[in-house]
KOLVOZA-424682 format. One line per 5 residues: number of its first residue (from 1); their letters; for each residue x, y, z of N, C-alpha, C. Coordinates in steps of 0.001 Angstrom, whole numbers. Each point is the difference from the previous one (the first is absolute). Layout:
BEGIN
NUM = A = X/Y/Z/X/Y/Z/X/Y/Z; ...
//
This chain:
BEGIN
1 = PLQGI = 28324/21533/-73048/-609/1137/736/-341/1141/-940; -1063/725/316/-457/1132/-803/599/1275/562; 600/789/-841/655/1216/437/-944/1194/-150; -78/851/1032/-806/1205/-89/674/1032/-885; -759/685/-824/550/1047/-847/-773/1288/238
6 = QPQHG = 644/1107/-261/-643/1290/196/-941/302/-1162; -1175/584/276/-843/475/-1093/672/1163/-711; -529/356/-1141/677/1010/-816/58/1359/685; -870/253/981/11/1290/677/697/-84/1359; 769/-1068/221/780/-93/1231/-776/-622/1148
11 = NRLFH = 705/-283/1080/-648/-570/1178/-1083/932/506; -1095/-577/445/-1089/816/526/71/-14/1519; 167/1159/567/-4/88/1454/-1326/-485/549; 59/-655/1160/-1212/-554/582/-252/656/1356; -873/-575/787/-502/546/1252/1147/472/897
16 = GGDHY = 3/1271/391/941/527/955/1252/589/-597; 243/-195/-1306/1135/635/-642/1241/-851/-51; 142/-979/895/1205/-820/-27/-306/-1422/-439; -1133/-188/-647/-345/-1281/-583/-94/161/-1518; 290/-1067/-718/30/63/-1450/-840/-1120/-600
21 = RFEIF = -443/257/-1181/-754/-1009/-724/848/-500/-1164; 260/-1283/-21/705/-625/-1106/-997/-787/-837; 226/-17/-1288/-863/-749/-902/805/-1136/-611; -598/-1183/-48/650/-1176/-545/-833/-510/-1169; 626/-96/-1147/-672/-497/-1192/580/-1367/-360
26 = FQPVN = -864/-942/-332/472/-1322/-410/-1071/-630/-877; 404/-1040/-703/-939/-712/-859/-1076/-664/860; -1225/-106/-514/-1093/-563/797/343/-1388/545; -192/-174/1297/208/-1288/656/-1119/-201/1013; -213/-1234/400/-953/-302/1056/732/67/1340
31 = LKKIR = -400/919/862/658/202/1276/-751/-748/1104; 736/-806/757/-562/-655/1180/568/596/1281; 1283/291/-12/655/589/1163/946/1095/-478; 175/996/839/951/1075/-279/936/114/1192; 1277/-47/-253/997/150/1054/848/1223/-321
36 = IWNYP = 235/836/1006/776/1228/-192/1288/-128/803; 1119/237/-656/1294/-9/670/480/1436/176; 615/256/1114/576/1309/281/1520/-135/-21; 615/579/-1024/1451/-37/-121/536/1424/96; 233/530/1199/503/1373/117/1425/116/-517
41 = QRPDW = 272/1103/-676/1348/244/-499/908/528/1108; -607/525/1067/765/472/1147/-611/-576/1267; 813/-259/1029/-540/-615/1230/-1082/825/669; 37/1344/-179/-973/848/683/-1247/260/-843; -103/-647/-1149/-1196/131/-832/-945/-1150/296
46 = WWSAR = -1260/290/-75/-989/-1063/117/-1272/451/-703; -846/-908/-328/-1281/359/-589/-997/-1116/290; -1252/320/-135/-1060/-992/159/-1142/381/-920; -824/-961/-329/-1133/234/-900/-1191/514/798; -558/1130/-427/-1170/575/661/-1286/-309/-770
51 = LMQVF = 96/-75/-1301/-1184/-228/-829/441/-750/-1241; -748/-1030/-367/307/-750/-1211/-1253/-74/-864; 128/339/-1257/-1089/-104/-959/447/-907/-1136; -813/-976/-334/286/-920/-1096/-1076/188/-1054; 411/255/-1228/-941/283/-1082/19/-1123/-1029
56 = ATAAQ = -1169/-279/-528/-87/-954/-1102/484/677/-1278; 181/-796/-1026/425/574/-1276/-1066/949/-520; 430/1052/-634/-918/1029/-492/237/232/-1480; -1001/598/-609/138/332/-1416/1092/1051/-189; 571/-3/-1173/1053/966/-293/-568/1418/41
61 = RPSER = 645/868/756/-457/1371/117/1023/926/-642; -457/1175/-410/972/963/-526/959/442/1103; 1184/417/-373/969/457/989/-440/1341/566; 519/339/1153/-315/1287/606/489/1143/-879; 1132/-190/-651/527/1043/-869/-971/301/-1150
66 = EAAPA = -546/-1063/-615/-931/185/-1114/-1329/586/459; -451/-379/1206/-1331/397/468/-20/1341/712; 1155/557/332/42/1232/785/-727/1171/-654; 159/276/-1312/-736/1123/-607/-1515/-146/126; -512/-1231/-199/-1445/-218/111/-463/209/1439
71 = LCEKL = 813/-386/963/-342/211/1414/-95/1485/305; 974/754/-456/-9/1435/277/-1209/676/-647; -334/-389/-1216/-1157/589/-680/-1296/-362/720; -87/-1233/515/-1187/-425/735/-179/834/1260; 1085/261/705/-70/801/1221/-445/1427/-313
76 = RTLGI = 502/545/-1114/-439/1345/-405/-1495/9/-296; -463/-1008/-725/-1420/-86/-374/-896/-75/1236; 469/-699/1022/-788/-154/1219/80/1223/915; 834/959/-339/151/1195/821/812/-235/1262; 875/-995/-9/817/-340/1161/1175/967/104
81 = NKVYC = 228/541/1183/1180/852/200/945/-548/1063; -333/-1171/569/855/-627/997/-137/-1503/-125; 1121/-691/-126/-41/-1439/-220/1041/-677/882; -392/-1135/566/921/-853/749/365/-1178/-888; 1291/-209/-206/464/-1057/-886/1421/-369/402
86 = DRYAA = 612/-948/-718/1375/-354/327/971/955/-684; 1274/-239/230/1008/964/-393/91/181/-1521; -41/-1091/-738/134/114/-1454/-1162/798/-582; -1225/-374/411/-1178/715/-510/29/1463/426; 450/279/1227/60/1385/469/945/830/-860
91 = NKIAA = 1149/-560/-345/949/732/-855/-594/286/-1367; -671/-995/-584/-593/178/-1330/-1139/1017/25; -869/-81/1013/-1130/928/86/499/1425/201; 1004/168/859/552/1337/237/575/591/-1281; 685/-828/-786/606/500/-1241/-1047/293/-1063
96 = LSSGT = -957/-912/-186/-986/154/-1071/-1029/1084/314; -256/267/1297/-987/1023/367/653/1331/331; 1314/70/-171/766/1215/344/-241/433/1449; -223/-972/852/-161/279/1417/-1386/439/422; -964/37/-930/-1362/434/369/-741/-1061/808
101 = IRTPR = 400/-1252/-139/-575/-1072/815/1021/-353/1077; -373/183/1240/913/-267/1103/109/-1496/253; 1184/-438/381/283/-1413/237/729/-136/1337; 281/-1238/436/737/-163/1257/1389/616/0; 467/502/-1155/1267/731/-17/-126/1329/724
106 = DSYVQ = -1230/514/127/-232/1308/604/-306/-161/1481; 566/878/823/-252/-67/1431/-1467/273/318; -707/716/-886/-1425/265/219/-780/-1313/33; 393/-948/-842/-690/-1283/-52/556/-949/1045; 1331/-74/83/662/-929/897/837/795/995
111 = PQPRY = -568/368/1158/710/884/920/1170/-653/722; 213/-1284/-206/1099/-705/652/944/-546/-1069; 834/821/-613/791/-459/-1129/983/-1102/346; 371/-116/1274/950/-1050/366/-649/-1384/-90; -1298/-45/118/-699/-1271/-1/-892/-111/-1229
116 = AIGRV = -168/-1233/-450/-939/-218/-1090/-1425/-11/514; -169/-344/1280/-1357/-41/542/-328/1339/630; -1153/528/-272/-412/1275/561/-1508/92/23; -519/887/842/-1445/169/103/-540/599/-1279; -1113/-531/-437/-620/436/-1238/-888/1204/256
121 = RVDCR = 116/1005/-848/-878/1167/43/-968/-112/-1178; -1254/-179/315/-990/-330/-1016/-900/1195/-269; -234/293/-1282/-1062/916/-393/-602/-518/-1292; -979/736/-542/-748/-509/-1154/803/31/-1300; 1237/501/18/842/-17/-1196/1237/-861/217
126 = TAFVA = -156/-999/886/1086/-924/314/-223/-1319/-725; 1095/-624/-419/-69/-1334/-603/1154/-837/536; -202/-1305/-9/1024/-962/382/274/-893/-1201; 1260/-156/-327/388/-803/-1157/810/-1180/510; -523/-1203/-166/680/-1215/440/119/-954/-1179
131 = RQEDA = 1087/-745/-29/90/-1045/-1010/-1128/-999/218; -455/-611/-1094/-1187/-841/93/171/-1158/981; 1232/-503/139/184/-1087/961/-88/494/1440; 112/1321/209/-104/579/1348/-1337/688/233; -886/-33/-989/-1255/753/102/-874/-489/1149
136 = ALTRR = 27/-1322/267/-864/-540/1057/365/589/1357; 1286/234/244/445/580/1260/-582/1389/189; 92/827/-1052/-538/1360/65/-1516/-14/94; -642/-870/-761/-1468/-81/22/-499/-363/1394; 652/-966/627/-415/-431/1337/156/1126/1015
141 = ALLSR = 1091/760/-92/209/1110/943/-1056/1083/-173; -325/338/-1238/-1013/1032/-255/-1369/-429/512; -337/-1273/-225/-1290/-498/465/-74/3/1524; 1108/-335/660/-13/-60/1461/-171/1382/623; 352/1048/-741/-142/1363/515/-1166/743/-660
146 = YVPCI = -805/-728/-753/-1215/555/-595/296/1235/-849; 1078/-54/-760/326/1071/-944/-468/-470/-1378; -1096/550/-528/-522/-475/-1290/919/406/-1146; 292/-942/-868/879/253/-1139/-581/-611/-1274; 365/586/-1108/-309/-543/-1321/1285/-602/-554
151 = EHDLP = -59/-1250/-443/1192/-671/-507/80/131/-1517; 1202/264/-459/278/79/-1439/1123/-975/-314; -284/-933/-906/983/-1009/-382/887/564/-1097; 1267/121/290/945/576/-956/1305/-790/110; 53/-1198/-617/1172/-874/147/1304/738/-282
156 = PWTVF = 1009/-261/850/80/-999/1084/-502/503/1345; -760/1098/1/-457/596/1246/-1514/-71/147; -455/215/1225/-1392/324/310/-4/1364/673; -844/900/-497/-106/1346/549/-1237/59/887; 171/404/1245/-1109/164/945/-258/1494/157
161 = QVAGN = -1113/466/-533/-370/1421/53/-968/218/1158; 340/887/947/-886/296/1122/-1274/632/-536; -1141/-571/390/-1293/420/-548/-675/992/926; 370/1274/-110/-653/1045/780/497/46/1432; -606/892/784/451/246/1368/-761/-809/1043
166 = EGIGD = -959/-828/-405/-829/-719/962/837/-890/911; 1032/-628/-546/772/-936/790/1223/596/647; 83/1321/77/1225/624/483/-141/472/1430; -1067/668/328/-172/515/1349/624/1375/160; -10/497/1236/494/1345/268/1521/102/-84
171 = NPEAS = 674/-1066/348/1462/10/21/522/-902/-1110; 601/556/-1055/441/-839/-1115/1112/-960/363; 666/223/1152/1075/-906/402/-483/-1073/960; -1272/18/337/-485/-886/1055/-587/-1294/-544; 357/-373/-1209/-564/-1196/-593/646/-1265/521
176 = GLYWT = 1149/109/681/693/-1185/475/699/-767/-1101; 204/638/-1167/639/-643/-1141/1440/468/-135; 869/-922/-392/1413/307/-177/471/-546/-1348; 799/808/-683/514/-400/-1303/1369/-651/185; 151/-1216/-501/1213/-775/216/1009/135/-1118
181 = GFGLM = -356/673/-1093/880/62/-1155/-514/-852/-1137; -813/-1019/301/-596/-818/-1057/-1476/-266/241; -537/459/1126/-1414/-200/268/-388/633/1323; -1289/-51/293/-539/557/1241/-84/-1075/1069; 297/396/1214/-191/-890/1138/-697/762/1111
186 = VRDDE = -651/-742/860/-645/557/1187/946/-226/1160; 197/1038/776/927/-95/1118/-669/499/1261; 82/-806/1047/-507/419/1303/1101/803/672; -88/1315/-89/1066/852/532/-362/588/1356; -990/-616/659/-397/440/1331/-389/1475/22
191 = NIEHW = -721/438/-1020/-419/1394/-47/-1506/49/-169; -639/770/844/-1458/3/24/-617/702/-1214; 814/696/-797/-553/772/-1118/-777/-886/-966; 513/-1202/-260/-688/-878/-946/-1389/-363/512; -102/-384/1283/-1306/-376/545/-927/1212/77
196 = DNLLR = 548/1164/345/-812/1214/9/-505/334/-1396; 825/-253/-1008/-411/252/-1369/-1215/-862/-367; 73/-1288/315/-1143/-880/-244/-1209/447/806; 247/470/1227/-1102/437/850/-715/1206/-601; 769/984/-465/-617/1201/-583/-764/-331/-1274
201 = RSKRR = 582/-851/-829/-691/-373/-1242/-1296/-740/295; 56/-918/978/-1204/-749/368/-1064/924/579; 432/980/821/-957/928/602/-706/823/-1063; 758/459/-1010/-627/765/-1080/-1001/-857/-765; 350/-1257/-211/-923/-883/-723/-1284/-212/799
206 = LQTGR = 114/-169/1324/-1198/-172/818/-843/1270/20; 667/1156/32/-734/1261/16/-788/225/-1281; 453/-598/-1079/-720/113/-1279/-896/-1205/-256; -249/-797/1059/-964/-1086/-107/522/-1280/-601; 1327/-151/-86/552/-1203/-636/458/-990/1064
211 = ADALT = -962/-684/624/309/-1048/971/131/-1325/-741; 912/-27/-973/102/-1132/-901/1147/-931/397; 213/-1022/-828/1031/-999/308/1400/600/-29; 233/981/-872/1313/612/-81/326/768/1289; -970/771/506/210/731/1252/242/-976/1145
216 = EAMLK = -751/-1086/38/194/-1006/1045/1396/-613/-92; 454/-305/-1212/1329/-597/-184/1108/956/433; -157/1286/-309/1001/986/389/99/100/1523; -1143/14/674/6/94/1456/597/-1256/631; -323/-1164/-540/557/-1234/544/1512/-54/-203
221 = TAINE = 481/534/-1121/1448/64/-212/652/888/1044; -605/1171/262/547/911/1001/28/-651/1378; -1011/-804/306/-70/-654/1308/999/-1154/83; 0/-874/-998/781/-1233/73/1501/241/-138; 400/1038/-741/1419/248/-193/600/852/1109
226 = YPGNY = -846/603/811/500/817/1104/595/-909/1067; 1138/367/602/630/-888/987/-947/-406/1115; -114/-1293/195/-838/-500/1080/-1489/64/-291; -392/250/-1252/-1427/100/-348/-697/972/945; 559/1200/113/-338/897/1096/-572/1328/-472
231 = YHPAK = -341/134/-1239/-347/1312/-532/-1483/293/215; -361/467/1187/-1415/158/317/-706/1117/-764; 679/1097/-482/-747/957/-833/-599/-649/-1248; 752/-923/-618/-544/-697/-1169/-1128/-941/417; 101/-563/1188/-1065/-886/457/-1305/776/210
236 = RLLAD = 118/1258/437/-1213/806/162/-692/214/-1340; 799/299/-1035/-584/209/-1325/-593/-1295/-537; 680/-1124/236/-531/-1276/-475/-1308/-338/714; -90/325/1280/-1257/-207/722/-1105/871/-581; 339/1240/-381/-967/890/-633/-459/-575/-1338
241 = LYARR = 927/-562/-756/-354/-608/-1289/-980/-1150/207; 285/-870/980/-905/-1126/253/-1368/492/458; -22/1055/824/-1280/538/468/-815/542/-1166; 659/652/-952/-721/526/-1167/-592/-1116/-850; 659/-1140/10/-510/-1147/-753/-1083/-748/757
246 = GNTNA = -192/332/1267/-981/-701/816/549/-1214/710; 1328/-184/-54/629/-1132/680/351/430/1425; -1023/47/858/178/542/1349/878/-894/868; -53/-1321/-190/818/-891/822/1488/254/-222; 408/119/-1271/1416/262/-294/421/1358/536
251 = AQELH = -892/997/-109/317/1334/517/165/-22/1515; -885/-712/704/75/-69/1457/1264/-721/455; 399/-1046/-714/1233/-722/350/1219/919/-109; 39/802/-1069/1130/925/-156/2/1070/1080; -1174/529/321/-62/1010/1066/452/-580/1334
256 = AEIRA = -315/-1268/248/460/-642/1236/1525/-114/7; 601/-335/-1142/1468/-63/-101/615/1372/252; -623/1032/-558/524/1361/163/-44/413/1465; -1112/-288/666/-115/362/1423/1058/-725/830; 232/-1270/-316/1004/-754/754/1397/571/-196
261 = MTEPA = 267/598/-1176/1328/533/-294/186/1433/461; -1089/718/255/127/1432/267/-603/452/1322; -840/-813/634/-688/423/1220/359/-919/1155; 804/469/946/375/-853/1131/-1197/-317/888; -12/-1220/506/-1088/-389/901/88/738/1322
266 = LPAAV = 1222/377/396/216/739/1244/663/1327/-329; -771/1036/-293/597/1288/-371/840/582/1133; 1122/613/-373/879/647/984/805/1062/-728; -573/1164/-189/620/1033/-824/1216/605/691; 1149/-67/-676/1240/602/490/682/672/-1191
271 = RFANG = 369/1275/156/721/703/-1058/1393/362/499; 982/-334/-815/1393/246/369/533/1224/-727; 1046/597/563/531/1266/-513/552/-116/-1409; 385/-1193/-454/526/-176/-1360/-1088/-244/-1031; -1278/131/397/-1103/-164/-933/-610/-1381/-32
276 = VEFLG = 650/-971/627/-550/-1359/67/-1211/-8/927; -1029/-728/-385/-1190/-133/828/-268/-1472/283; -288/-300/1242/-439/-1333/397/-1511/46/174; -705/-952/-606/-1463/25/3/-603/-970/1006; 710/-1087/294/-542/-955/949/491/-1404/-263
281 = LGGGE = -601/-958/716/372/-1405/-86/-1125/-811/-609; 378/-1056/-701/-999/-895/-573/-358/-1114/960; -1019/-756/-366/-430/-1116/846/-864/488/1136; -75/-754/1021/-744/399/1185/910/-158/1194; -405/-819/942/854/-286/1146/1218/-791/-461
286 = IELRP = 1195/439/395/1235/-680/-361/295/-1036/1080; 30/-1250/-386/220/-1081/953/1473/-399/-28; 666/142/1129/1410/-337/108/148/-1235/881; 473/-1081/-578/224/-1238/751/1499/-217/164; 485/-207/1219/1436/-230/209/506/-1135/-880
291 = GGRAA = 1089/288/-738/570/-973/-910/-716/-88/-1332; -1054/784/-194/-745/-40/-1257/322/1185/-891; -889/301/-923/180/1116/-927/-1287/811/-49; 152/1274/-321/-1158/893/-88/116/847/-1264; -1100/169/-682/-35/811/-1217/-490/1397/337
296 = LSYYW = 772/1017/-406/-383/1393/208/-65/697/-1348; -949/890/-174/-118/805/-1215/13/1477/387; 955/734/-546/128/1435/253/-463/757/-1251; -748/1068/187/-498/806/-1120/709/1359/0; 567/358/-1152/811/1213/-113/-370/812/-1239
301 = TCPPA = 283/1293/67/222/813/-1196/1393/592/154; 700/139/-1132/1398/418/78/365/801/-1240; 433/1258/147/400/793/-1165/1162/-664/-741; 32/99/-1325/1076/-635/-775/1383/509/379; 91/1249/495/1311/578/303/644/-612/1235
306 = VDKGK = -756/-713/803/548/-582/1228/948/-1142/-354; 1182/20/556/963/-1080/-191/-366/-1127/950; -728/-988/-513/-509/-1049/877/1121/-827/615; 1169/-62/-676/1111/-765/559/570/611/1260; -228/1294/202/507/697/1192/-1069/168/1074
311 = CMVFV = -1223/-355/-327/-1116/203/932/-344/-1342/652; 218/-71/1293/-212/-1240/732/-1265/91/860; -678/-1134/121/-1187/-106/848/375/-770/1257; -370/523/1162/159/-788/1220/-1385/-335/549; -195/-1257/324/-1248/-477/607/397/-820/1221
316 = HFIDE = -321/502/1180/369/-651/1248/-1258/-549/686; 46/-1244/377/-1064/-617/785/422/106/1467; -746/778/766/405/394/1348/-965/-595/1026; 569/-489/1101/-855/-561/1044/-452/1104/961; -669/-397/1062/-561/968/937/1070/757/776
321 = RDQIL = 1234/-519/24/1105/680/692/850/806/-975; -534/202/-1224/691/754/-1053/1285/-681/-460; 76/-1306/121/1124/-769/-502/-314/-511/-1408; 1004/72/-883/-203/-480/-1375/59/-1523/-5; -1097/-622/-419/-65/-1458/-77/503/-516/-1346
326 = LQDDH = -365/654/-1058/448/-354/-1336/-163/1213/-904; 635/-38/-1168/-5/1135/-917/-272/-468/-1422; -511/925/-793/-165/-226/-1440/617/1168/-765; 1232/362/335/666/1105/-689/341/-422/-1433; -171/929/-945/252/-335/-1401/158/1279/-822
331 = VLLEH = 503/-163/-1217/110/1117/-937/-1387/344/-514; -296/1286/-108/-1314/434/-470/-298/-568/-1389; -1088/-751/-102/-517/-518/-1267/1012/-840/-772; 953/-607/691/975/-834/-694/-688/-1211/-626; 267/-233/-1301/-580/-1107/-768/-1528/70/-70
336 = CPGWV = -558/1163/225/-1454/131/-74/-444/36/-1464; -953/-846/-420/-469/47/-1389/-521/1391/-348; 471/523/-1100/-442/1311/-454/954/1114/351; 696/-109/1157/887/1097/364/1183/93/-948; 400/-1100/-633/1150/34/-910/-261/915/-1190
341 = VRNQS = -1267/315/-246/-346/865/-1126/290/1450/349; 654/700/-912/317/1410/239/-1209/876/-361; 112/1279/359/-1010/1015/-358/-1370/-298/595; -37/-611/1178/-1272/-269/647/-664/1306/436; -1316/-38/120/-723/1114/594/266/27/1500
346 = DKTVF = -18/1218/577/189/125/1444/-1078/-748/774; -1181/-174/-592/-1122/-595/708/-220/-1469/-361; 926/-607/-728/-119/-1423/-279/121/-777/1308; -951/-874/269/-20/-763/1243/726/-1329/-218; 926/-295/907/727/-1252/-52/-361/-843/1217
351 = MYKRD = -421/-1224/-256/-226/-944/1093/1254/-864/104; 691/116/1107/1284/-671/171/-165/-1137/997; 159/-1225/-470/-201/-1167/852/1324/-436/624; -70/-338/1279/1171/-477/734/-341/-1304/713; 981/-889/36/-163/-1275/702/931/22/1203
356 = LAVPP = -565/6/1186/764/188/1228/202/-1326/720; 1268/-324/302/319/-1194/787/-44/362/1485; -784/-737/762/-158/261/1434/940/-927/778; 898/548/802/916/-842/779/-772/-935/934; 544/-1189/246/-735/-961/857/-45/392/1463
361 = DVPGG = 908/887/445/40/347/1420/-770/1259/342; -800/530/-950/-788/1203/278/-1132/-365/958; -124/711/1123/-1069/-340/957/-1365/453/-514; -1029/-593/553/-1346/399/-371/-411/1284/699; -1153/515/-399/-500/1212/633/-266/1102/-1000
366 = EIRLY = -314/1179/547/-317/1150/-842/1279/682/-481; 0/421/-1255/1125/764/-520/-524/1181/-800; 895/973/-223/-323/1168/-821/969/66/-1174; -429/664/-1075/858/212/-1162/451/1450/-25; 1293/184/-17/601/1333/-41/732/111/-1331
371 = FGLYD = -242/1089/-734/301/7/-1430/503/1367/-438; 874/44/-1041/455/1265/-553/1024/-214/-1103; 609/1113/-449/1014/-32/-1052/1281/648/517; 1144/-453/-565/1259/669/309/913/-54/-1212; 957/898/-48/970/70/-1094/1094/-1042/224
376 = RDTGK = 240/-816/-1023/967/-1080/148/1414/518/268; 382/1104/-644/1367/502/118/266/687/1334; -968/795/431/217/777/1226/-577/-665/1238; -958/-917/-200/-674/-612/1139/-1037/896/645; -191/1209/-549/-938/955/586/-1424/-332/-433
381 = RIRAD = -900/47/963/-1401/-274/-314/-625/1163/-775; -931/-337/-871/-694/993/-816/-1270/422/729; -200/1295/103/-1122/526/778/-1326/-553/-509; -840/-451/936/-1295/-595/-319/-1116/833/607; -1039/264/-788/-1187/720/471/-1207/-928/-93
386 = SALPR = -739/-118/1084/-1160/-893/23/-869/334/1203; -1286/-343/-103/-902/144/1135/154/-1153/982; 771/-1032/-381/227/-1140/872/1043/356/1068; 72/-756/1064/1010/266/1038/1408/-52/-591; 838/974/360/1351/92/-543/1018/83/1128
391 = LRNGV = 1224/-418/-345/1100/90/942/1302/5/-798; 796/1067/128/1302/122/-660/-74/-347/-1487; -903/671/-708/-194/-199/-1441/-323/-1444/-368; -636/-686/932/-573/-1304/-265/-1473/35/331; -764/-903/-568/-1460/-10/175/-418/-1375/482
396 = FLPVI = -955/-36/942/-571/-1254/447/-1181/-341/-905; 77/-1165/-639/-1003/-365/-1000/-1129/-807/613; -1228/252/-476/-1122/-836/435/-5/-1305/-792; 54/-1115/678/10/-1297/-667/-1352/-677/113; -671/215/1139/-1353/-510/162/-917/1209/134
401 = AGRQS = -1104/-23/-727/-908/1141/30/-403/326/1432; 193/1254/395/-397/441/1321/1102/-47/1023; 1133/-683/-252/1099/32/943/1313/-155/-738; 1040/540/568/1296/22/-636/828/-1163/506; -392/-1195/-367/709/-1154/505/-206/-1189/-923
406 = ARIN = 852/-947/156/-153/-1286/-676/198/-1079/1060; -499/-1175/-241/99/-1050/1013/932/-1094/-501; 912/-411/854/821/-1173/-261/-620/-1177/745; -321/-1057/-741/-662/-1155/606/1042/-1023/493
//
């Protein structure tokens, strides 16, 4: 068996702060299978492998100790005043530069000292220093976030110098990049800042006439990486890009997707006292078959400050005698694609799809939908304002154009 040994600069903390990177050195062999055994020294200890990298034999490189002075001089020459690197390099750079070059030892660079992973703050005097065997990881992360860099080969390291402010955007922390202690990684932290950053950069490029492949790629990244492929502001810009190129079919397809996600087929404006707004229902006539299922789409806007876990929706299907036949009560926007993202705009439209099971004993005939919000903890209904018929802070919704009813067949 091959024993893992610590690198000369100690174990490298990995994703989340409680993971470690071990390095195993052995004579070149042909590997067909790798088996990992877990031998805890205490019954309450355990570990598992999160990432494995296997490297081929490499040419002899100078040691980090020998190369550190040249690295520090290179950073000075490039005008770098902030560098992300591992612990050994950070100690050497801090000592050789007398602290003029900031490293992850400083809270300014790494605001989460307890963890090795932290959000990267990028500006035009930032550099990333990774060992050459880890350079591909950092290169891939930078490319995925469209941060242009100039690479400098300085064995045993590769230096990635941020090339100007073009790839940074308005918010230097919104790149979606995280420093792991030995390289850059992309992390989906459910925060809209990264997608907004790409959106602003793409918008500036379009405003200056650059409807090029790079702008298209940035917008597609913002769309595809957003939860549920739901980021319609980026889709609007992408439709504009296609229109500028003369690709009217692609632009029209995107506009149709946007309308389906933001414009209810059956408008029903309701504003609640907590700032939540209901815009209407999707589809057309809702067909309810006893023992079957029905698809409903609710359209909402919801301020980020609203605690959606405490905000409940009640939807009652009522017969002509005001008896509840069935209900679709649920948590507001629970599991809705896009809502998991923080820092949403108050006017972001969410289309929330629900699949309703219809009991087999529901009688046929005309029914009405009675709808509203209430607080989960207190059970108190939230005041609703609407031009639609109201009763006890509930609203009767129009399901078929021209009448407030749905038909059970």
